[in-house]
C-alpha positions, 0 to 999 in steps of 0.5 A: 388426270381428273378430266379422264377420271370423270370421263371413266366415271361417266362412262361407267354410270351411263353404261350401268343405267343403260344395262338396267333399262335395256337388259335384253336389247343390248347385245354388245359393247365397244370400249375404247382403250386409250382414255377410257380403260387406260391413261398413258401406261396406267389403268383408269380408276375402276376400269378393271372392276368395270370389265369384271362386271361386264365379264359376269354378264353371259349375254353381253359381249364386249370388245376393246378397240383402239386406233393407236398406231404407236403400239403393236397388238402384242405390245398392247396385250403386254401392257394391259397384263402389266397393269392388271387386266 
């Protein structure tokens, strides 16, 4: 779990550094679901907060992506709602 928490923290730190440097150049962000926003069936630490911060930026689109084949899109949506997204 510690390794994944570090990965999420690194992602968040890198993103917000880039945001400040390239505020007008970045038009969108792709965020992987598994291992970044959630680990198993639990939300990654600060993931909901990071998404909230992304939502605050009107000029920055983001999409959540995954290559999972073990869940349907409806199951993914339900699971994300259950863990607070």
